[in-house]
N, C-alpha and C positions, 0 to 999 in steps of 0.2 A: 356164564355165571360162575362165580367162585363160591364154594360152600366150605365153611370151616366148622369143624366139630371141636369146640373148646371144652375140655373136661378135666376133672380132678382124678388123678391116678392113672396108672398104666394098665394095659391088658396083659394079664399073666397067663391065662388059660389058652392053650393051643387052639381048642375048638372055637373060641370066640375070635381069635386072630384069623383063623381060616375063613370064618363066615364074613368077617369084615373085608378080607382080601377079595372074596368073591364079589361082594357088592361094589367095592372100589373098582374092580375090573369092569363090571357092568356099567357103572356110572361114568366111566372115563369117556364114553361116547356122548355124554350130555353136559357135563360140567367139570370144573377143576375142583378137586377135593383135597383138603388138607386137615391136619390135626394140630391142635394146640393141647399138649398134655402138661399139667403142672403137678408138682409133688403134693400128695395128700398128707395131711398131718395125722399123726397117730393120736388117737383119743384114748386116754387112760381109762381103765375100768372104773366106773363110779364117778366119772367127771361130772361136775356140777354145771348148771345152766350158764354161768359166767364163763367158765373155761370153754364150753362148747361154742359159745358165741365168739370167743377169741379165735378158736380154731376155724370156724366158718369165715371169719373176717380175713384171716391169713390166706386161706385158700382163694377167697374172692379177690383179694388184692393181687395175687399171683396171676389169676385169669385176666383181670382188668388191665394189668400192665401189658398184656400181649394182644389185647383186642384193639384193632385200629379204630380211630375215632370216626371214620367215615363208613364203618360197617353197620348193617342192619342187624341188631342183636335180638335173638329169640331165646328166651330161657325156657327150659322144660321143667314144668312144675305142676303139681296136682291141681292147684287153683287156677291154672291157665285156661285159655279158650279151647274148646273141643271142636275138632273138625273131622268130617268123614275123609276118606282117602281122596275122593273127588274134590271136596272142599279144600283140602290141603294142596292138591295140584293147582286148583284155581288161585289160591293164595300165593303160591310160589310164582305162578305165571304172572299174576298182577304185580308182584314185586319187581320182576324182571322188566315188565312193560313200563313201570313207573320210574325205572332208572336205578333201582337197587341192584348193583352188580356183585355185591359181596354180602353174603348172609352168614352170620355166626350163630350156630346153635350151641347153647351152653348146658352142659350136664355136670351137676355138682356132686360132691361126695355124700356120704351116708348121713351127715348131720343136716343136710338141706341147704337152702339158698340163703345167702346173706343179703341183707337189705340193700347194700351197695350195688349188687348185681341186679336186683329188682329195679332200682332207680335207673340203671344204665340201659335196661332192656327196652326195646321198641315194641315187643310183644311177648306175652307169656302163653305157652302152648301146653296143653295137657293131652297125654295119650290115654290116661286112665285114672281112676281113683286109687288104683293100686300103686304100690311102690315097687320099682324094679331095681336090681343091681345095676350100677352104672355101666358095667361091661355089657350086659344084655341090652340095656337101653340104647347103646351105640348101634348094635345090630338092628334093633327095631327101627331106629331112626333112619339108618341107611336104607333099609328095605322100603320104608315109606317114601323116602326121597326118590328111590329108583322107581317105585310104583307111580309116583306123581309124574315123573318124566315120561313114563310109558303112556299115562293118561293124556298128558299135554300133547304128545305126538301121535295120538290116536293109534297106538300100537297095542296089540293084545298082551294081556298079562293075566295070570290066573286070579280068580276071585275067591 
């Protein structure tokens, strides 16, 4: 299975990059992992709702241009479906069994998800009611994908 993490912005902090590299190494035994990173728009201080909407749309268009039409797209958003780690593993396994060989997880910038990405999504997934920085969310997502593969393969992993 190919898993793509499509996100707005780059990882600047060394400790996040190191955490991601560790999970990339671990996941290499289970799937092919790739990133799509698009430029984040700078939001001026005191930007109004209309400008924020334009910024979200620009970022969304950059992502949508790079997402293949045959990919299963899962947006990460507070209003999405909640799954336990076991439920997430079962969902990933079911996707693979049903023929979805390419999953794209979408992590957007600080202003949130534009409607065009919601419309493209095949599923919306929520990890929490809390908001996380997109850099940390990448680490959390990779950890959960790794955990899911361990669960699917009946391999031990800390609880």
